[in-house]
N, C-alpha and C positions, 0 to 999 in steps of 0.2 A: 573492722572486719576484713580479712583478706580472703579472697577466692582462690581456689586452686585451679589449675589449668582444667582438670576435669569438670569442675563446676562451671567454669566459663563456657566450655564447650557445651555442656548440658543446657545452659541458659540460652546460648545461641540457637541451639537446636530446637528449643521450645518456642522461641520468637519466630523461627523460620516456619515451624508448623502452624503457629497462629496466622501467620501471613498467608500461608498456603490455604487454610481454611477460609480465610476472608476472600482470596481470589477465587476459590471453588464456588463459594456462595454468589460471588458476582457474576461468574461464568454461567451458573445455573440459572440466574435470573435472566440474562441475556439469551441463553439458548431456549428458554421457554417461549421467546418471542419468535415469530417468524419474519424472514427477511425477504424482500423482492427488491430487484433492481434493474436499471436499464439505461439507455441513452435515447434522447429524442431531439430532433430539430423542431422546435415549436413552430406552430403555423399561425399563432396570433400573440398578441400580448398577454392574454389569458388562456393557457392551454391545460386542458383536463387529461390526466393520464389514469386509466383504470388498471389497477394493480391485481395481481393474483391473490391478494390478501382479502379477508372477510372485512376487516376493521383496521384501518390505518391509525396508529397511535401517533406517529410522527415521521417526518421525512427530512431528508437532507439532499441538497441540490447543489451542483457546481457547474460552471461553464467548463466544457472540456477544451475550448480554445481560448485565445485571447479575447478580452473584451473589445467591443468596437463602439464607435459614437452611437449607433442605434441600439446596441445591446450590451449594456455595460455589466449587468448581472441579472441573476434570476432568484427568486425566492419561492418557497413551497408552503402550502397549508394543507394539512391533512383534511380529508373529507369530512363533512359534517352529515347530520341525519339525512338519509335517503341517498347519500353519496359516500358512505363509509368506506368503501374500497378504493376511493380515488385520492389523487393528488392534484391539487390545483397549483400550477406553475404560473408565476407572474414575471414577465420580462420587463426589465427596467432600462431606461436610457439614462445618460449622464445627468440629464435635467430633473430626474426624479419622477418622470412621467411613465405611466403604463400605456400610453396612447399607443395604438397599433401603427407602428411606423412602416409596415410593409405597404401599406396603400400608396405612399408617396415615395418610397425609396426603391422599389423594385421587388423581385420575387422574395418569398419568405426564405428561401435557401441563400440569398444573397444578404438578407438582413439579419436573421437569427443564427446564432451559434449553436453548436450541439451542447445540450445540457445532459449531465449524467445525474441519476437520481437513485436514492436508496430510500425504501420505506420499510418500516418496522411496525409490526402489528400482530394480529391473530388471524 
């Protein structure tokens, strides 16, 4: 079977249309969720952020600056029952500890890096 140039074009167009429908469905799913975001300098190894969302489904965090020995990374947990609108940030050292290093290392602004966060929910 040999396809003509017109048939090939029609086949390509139908495949592009199918991809656009898939992308549209994906965007619709994402847009039905609400997004809140911001930046914070944590004040402790476990820092709670109250978002503008009613229910946080998931969160993404990242250090805005370079990691240090005292603050090598941060992780986030979406709030649980009673704290559904919150994100819990945990600050980690290279040793893998969430020990509050601010008490022995200086003020929180000297120890903790700025953390940027994005929360998705309803």
